[in-house]
C-alpha positions in Angstrom: -202.4 -113.0 -231.7 -204.5 -113.8 -228.7 -203.1 -113.9 -225.2 -202.6 -117.6 -224.1 -200.8 -119.5 -221.4 -198.2 -120.5 -223.9 -196.9 -116.9 -224.4 -197.5 -115.7 -220.8 -194.0 -116.7 -219.6 -192.4 -115.1 -222.7 -194.0 -111.7 -221.8 -193.0 -111.9 -218.1 -189.4 -113.2 -218.8 -188.7 -110.6 -221.4 -190.2 -107.7 -219.3 -193.0 -107.0 -221.8 -195.0 -103.8 -221.9 -198.7 -103.0 -222.3 -199.6 -100.9 -225.4 -202.8 -99.0 -226.3 -204.5 -99.7 -229.5 -202.8 -96.6 -231.0 -199.4 -97.9 -230.1 -198.7 -95.7 -227.0 -196.8 -97.4 -224.2 -199.0 -97.6 -221.2 -196.5 -99.3 -218.8 -194.5 -102.3 -218.1 -196.1 -105.6 -217.2 -196.1 -106.5 -213.5 -198.4 -109.5 -213.0 -201.1 -111.4 -214.7 -204.3 -112.5 -212.9 -206.1 -115.7 -213.8 -209.7 -116.8 -213.4 -209.1 -120.4 -212.2 -212.7 -121.3 -212.7 -212.2 -121.0 -216.4 -208.4 -120.8 -216.7 -208.8 -117.5 -218.5 -206.1 -114.9 -218.2 -208.3 -112.1 -217.0 -206.2 -109.1 -215.7 -202.8 -107.6 -216.0 -201.2 -105.0 -213.7 -198.8 -102.4 -215.1 -196.5 -99.9 -213.6 -197.4 -96.3 -214.8 -196.6 -92.8 -213.8 -193.3 -91.1 -213.2 -190.6 -93.7 -212.5 -193.3 -96.4 -212.7 -194.4 -95.8 -209.1 -198.1 -96.2 -209.8 -199.9 -99.5 -210.5 -203.0 -99.9 -212.6 -205.1 -103.0 -213.5 -206.4 -103.7 -217.0 -209.0 -106.3 -218.1 -207.7 -108.6 -220.9 -211.1 -109.5 -222.4 -210.1 -108.1 -225.9 -206.3 -108.0 -225.5 -203.9 -109.3 -228.2 -200.2 -110.0 -228.2 -197.6 -108.4 -230.4 -194.2 -110.0 -229.8 -193.6 -109.5 -226.1 -196.1 -106.7 -225.7 -199.8 -106.9 -224.8 -202.1 -104.6 -226.8 -205.4 -103.5 -225.0 -208.3 -101.5 -226.5 -207.9 -98.6 -224.0 -206.1 -95.3 -224.0 -203.1 -94.5 -221.8 -205.1 -91.9 -219.9 -208.0 -94.3 -219.3 -205.6 -96.8 -217.7 -203.8 -94.1 -215.6 -207.2 -92.8 -214.3 -208.4 -96.3 -213.3 -209.5 -96.7 -209.7 -206.6 -97.8 -207.5 -207.0 -101.1 -205.7 -204.8 -102.8 -203.1 -204.3 -106.5 -203.4 -201.9 -106.7 -200.5 -199.9 -109.3 -202.5 -203.0 -111.5 -203.0 -205.8 -111.8 -205.4 -208.2 -109.2 -206.8 -211.3 -109.0 -204.7 -214.6 -109.3 -206.6 -215.7 -105.9 -205.5 -212.5 -104.4 -206.9 -213.0 -106.2 -210.2 -216.6 -104.8 -210.4 -215.3 -101.3 -209.9 -212.6 -101.7 -212.5 -215.0 -103.3 -215.0 -217.4 -100.3 -214.6 -214.5 -97.9 -215.2 -213.6 -99.7 -218.5 -217.2 -99.9 -219.5 -217.5 -103.7 -219.1 -220.4 -105.2 -217.1 -220.2 -108.0 -214.5 -217.2 -110.2 -213.6 -218.9 -113.5 -213.5 -216.0 -114.7 -211.3 -216.0 -117.3 -208.6 -214.8 -116.3 -205.0 -211.5 -114.4 -205.2 -210.8 -114.3 -201.5 -208.9 -117.6 -201.4 -206.6 -117.0 -204.4 -202.8 -117.6 -204.4 -199.9 -116.8 -206.6 -198.7 -119.1 -209.3 -194.9 -119.4 -209.5 -193.6 -118.3 -212.9 -189.9 -118.7 -212.1 -189.9 -122.0 -214.0 -190.3 -122.4 -217.7 -193.8 -124.0 -217.7 -196.8 -122.1 -216.5 -198.9 -123.9 -213.9 -202.6 -123.1 -213.4 -203.3 -125.5 -210.6 -203.7 -122.8 -207.9 -207.1 -122.4 -206.3 -209.3 -119.3 -206.4 -210.3 -117.2 -209.4 -208.2 -114.1 -210.1 -205.0 -115.5 -208.6 -202.0 -113.3 -209.4 -199.1 -114.5 -211.6 -195.8 -112.8 -211.2 -192.1 -113.6 -211.4 -190.6 -114.3 -207.9 -193.9 -114.4 -206.1 -194.2 -118.1 -205.7 -194.3 -120.2 -202.5 -190.8 -121.7 -202.9 -188.0 -121.5 -200.3 -187.0 -118.0 -199.3 -190.5 -116.5 -199.0 -190.7 -114.4 -195.8 -193.3 -116.5 -194.0 -192.9 -119.5 -191.6 -193.4 -123.0 -193.0 -191.7 -126.1 -194.3 -190.8 -124.5 -197.6 -188.8 -121.5 -196.3 -185.1 -121.2 -195.6 -183.4 -119.7 -192.6 -182.9 -116.2 -194.1 -185.2 -113.2 -194.4 -184.9 -110.6 -197.1 -184.8 -106.9 -196.0 -185.9 -104.4 -198.6 -186.0 -100.6 -198.7 -187.2 -98.0 -201.1 -184.8 -95.9 -203.1 -185.5 -92.4 -204.6 -184.6 -92.1 -208.3 -184.7 -88.4 -209.3 -184.7 -87.2 -212.9 -185.7 -84.2 -214.9 -188.5 -83.6 -217.4 -188.5 -80.7 -219.9 -191.7 -78.6 -219.8 -192.7 -75.5 -221.7 -192.6 -72.4 -219.4 -193.3 -69.6 -221.8 -192.7 -68.1 -225.3 -190.8 -65.1 -226.5 -191.3 -63.4 -229.9 -189.9 -60.4 -231.8 -192.4 -57.7 -232.7 -191.6 -54.6 -234.8 -193.7 -51.4 -234.5 -193.4 -47.7 -235.6 -192.6 -44.9 -233.1 -192.7 -41.2 -234.1 -190.3 -38.8 -232.4 -189.4 -35.2 -233.0 -185.9 -34.4 -234.2 -184.6 -30.9 -233.9 -181.4 -29.7 -235.6 -179.8 -26.5 -236.9 -178.8 -25.7 -240.4 -177.1 -22.5 -241.7 -179.1 -20.5 -244.3 -178.1 -17.3 -246.2 -180.0 -14.6 -248.0 -179.2 -11.5 -250.0 -179.7 -8.0 -248.7 -179.5 -4.8 -250.8 -177.3 -1.8 -250.0 -176.5 1.4 -251.8 -173.0 2.1 -253.0 -172.1 5.7 -254.1 -169.0 6.6 -256.2 -167.7 10.0 -257.2 -167.5 11.0 -260.9 -164.0 10.4 -262.2 -162.3 10.4 -265.5 -162.8 6.7 -265.5 -166.6 6.8 -265.2 -167.6 10.2 -266.6 -168.5 8.7 -270.0 -171.0 6.4 -268.4 -172.4 9.2 -266.3 -173.1 11.5 -269.4 -174.5 8.7 -271.6 -178.1 9.4 -270.7 -180.3 12.5 -270.8 -179.8 15.5 -268.6 -182.8 14.8 -266.3 -184.7 11.6 -266.5 -186.7 9.2 -264.4 -185.5 5.6 -264.4 -185.7 2.4 -262.3 -183.1 -0.3 -261.7 -184.2 -3.6 -260.3 -182.0 -6.1 -258.4 -183.2 -9.6 -257.6 -182.6 -10.8 -254.0 -182.1 -14.5 -253.1 -182.4 -16.3 -249.8 -181.9 -20.0 -248.7 -184.7 -21.9 -247.0 -184.4 -25.1 -244.9 -185.5 -28.2 -246.9 -186.3 -31.5 -245.0 -186.0 -34.8 -246.9 -186.4 -38.2 -245.2 -185.0 -41.6 -246.3 -185.3 -45.1 -244.8 -182.0 -46.9 -244.1 -181.3 -50.2 -242.3 -179.5 -49.7 -239.0 -179.3 -53.2 -237.4 -180.4 -56.8 -237.4 -182.2 -58.2 -234.3 -182.9 -61.9 -233.5 -183.9 -64.1 -230.5 -181.4 -66.6 -229.0 -181.6 -68.9 -226.0 -179.2 -69.5 -223.2 -179.3 -72.6 -220.9 -179.0 -71.7 -217.2 -178.5 -74.6 -214.8 -179.8 -74.3 -211.3 -180.1 -76.7 -208.4 -183.4 -77.5 -206.7 -184.0 -79.6 -203.6 -186.3 -82.6 -204.0 -187.6 -84.5 -201.1 -189.6 -87.7 -200.8 -190.6 -90.2 -198.1 -189.1 -93.6 -198.5 -189.9 -96.7 -196.6 -187.5 -99.5 -195.5 -187.9 -102.7 -193.6 -186.1 -103.3 -190.3 -185.2 -106.7 -188.9 -184.9 -107.6 -185.2 -185.2 -110.8 -183.3 -186.6 -112.0 -180.0 -185.8 -115.1 -178.0 -188.5 -117.1 -176.3 -188.0 -119.2 -173.2 -184.8 -119.6 -171.3 -182.5 -119.6 -174.3 -179.4 -117.5 -173.9 -179.8 -114.7 -176.5 -179.5 -111.0 -176.8 -181.2 -108.5 -179.1 -179.4 -108.1 -182.4 -178.5 -104.4 -182.4 -176.0 -105.0 -185.2 -178.4 -106.2 -187.8 -178.4 -103.8 -190.8 -181.6 -101.7 -190.9 -182.4 -102.3 -187.3 -182.2 -98.6 -186.5 -182.6 -99.2 -182.7 
């Protein structure tokens, strides 16, 4: 579905997002910018980066709508790397548009003068395109009704004081990898083992009535040999492989505290009295800081 004035308010009121052609979320919709010379919705600004603190501008030449989301033919990185421009709450300057178009590979704006643009109030149901100046921004709450912090017949008697707040979160990142590796180490093992061996000795016994028969069983004088086999034990080494333990990797979560600092801005309100009116400086106004 093409992006038209009819679905513009639906996207803003439902806090739509901008998606890449691959379906990645680029950021949340902040404002639309309209070329009043042609009535064409030409640009959208989105909040990107950590906590949505960065603003990027995307041309809507080939954008389509899916529900409350705007789909653009650009990658998330391409949008995040787009040149940063400062509208100061007003319209996109023609030079800024040219720089952005070159970044996105689109030539020439063809816009009328963008230095006189104003905001169109989208706080009502119907979308009004009667503002002057091409590239005028469209954003909820940025109209010229009562309450806007400028002097004029459409303002009330109050001024809004705003300040920045720091929102701190955490993001999980990969810091390293651990792995188990098994390798073979050779070491020398020394031990002692008892071994035995046989040794020969001569035993002599006198001739008695008990052994005289064995002594006279042979010849009178003869030459003979008697052989005795000797035995000895020798150390024998045998090796076997046996399992001894199981080893695995596990992870423990360790929680630490880190200090995070950031500069924040805030508005301060003071007043001054002109002429002879009886008045004093309002030191008790919140945010005065004086």
